[in-house]
Steps between C-alpha positions, in 0.01 A plus 500: 500500500580859411755645259577865436704545183697826446209714615523883497252771590546858392281796600607762248875541553497326839623140490337353810574135414786421265566160338401290801494121472408256777353157553286368783490122525176316580449457875766748600505813721705765326585847636529828309689763696664840437496859612197728466458610138676186368201404280372210706132598507512598130636153426219345709245705304654375176480138614145545638373664183414846627777639282626387160875482437673731252719207400538133589268208575341331802413131508287313754526118502635516145225725355583856396280745694681824409191677358236337714311710754509440877163317500624246245816436701297451812290242313827328411593480870714810552382702804651802668470697822577867553741672739212703645188280519174677420211279604140616464503670844125485577456146373556206738800277461289222362347739247851616400600140444189416298555801275830342394351164389543447126271383221180512706185409301306759695706776345300454185170680545261255342665197663339605830155430343590217267730302730416604858590165647845505344561858614395421855719189505805691385433771762485241778822334380676836477386595850641174637822556312529857626443392857762225471755755373414743780538220756842413345605867521383544861226744404187282537388667824482831308313358197190707564681818594566788257846501347563849641559349851809308385853586589763544227622145543149357495432691180806328349355163600160591355669609176669159485170330566329691214775377266451145620132519394621502139692169546832639378801286408742790538463808721686832467523612867577871538675584831313268730709620795459877452337665810423166669574431868737209577226258619290543188818492284565150635141402417535631145827309454346179629199537269719568193709191576186285544345633175831423325498147644159462328669563164465881453801686367596846633694801373535745785604865516635570846739737682516296821808286446417270794168417334679445166752269665226301672283460189701520183727244344610736229514879475521745213637852568385800294672839503420794270268276297760237424572157639806550720550156657331172576559194714427351842414767764814431703719550189318806371536696826880453472518620141700830500280648227185426704653643816598819315169545315253379759603353837762761561237778474341386827215305349367229734 
């Protein structure tokens, strides 16, 4: 599904990501862990298209996407969430969801006059789709409420819902467990597993090793911008290099 080939990113003399290669198989849930400052978010930005690599290549389903922008990658089926969700606070949840729908005819100014029936039909279909996703995420009762009323965990769920509106085949999930209470964390895990059962692939940045163990079949470990280790979660946590670079520092 996704292949990163010897990717590096330099900012001046700072080598934030150095010669990283990894593969994510179709239908899998793969973890990306490491200490703060390891380069995980930079690598996500490189994969998502908000940054361009200094060296290396990125392939999605066999097609090279190294120089494509984020919008082109989203159209190919690669979606991503952010560690700190930033919904449109004064817009309702359903409006936030609808704003994320892709390729809407009504986005073209003259289409609203030339093809009003088609525009209206798409809007109805998108509204039904958005409500179905909100129902699935346990947010339907808040559909007409402004996003500012949501808790941190609910914002994570809304962020996931907005990505689902783009019908992704792979989702880059950035710290879904950060700042989330245990009850909502369980809900997020259950939703990710169900979305995965529907055929969506995941690459997940996460510090919560319990969440990683529950979700991920394979884990990559970054440290100082380099790939330090990889394997099944239960094997990685016993790797002396990982313990010294990450787990032994007190990271959860």
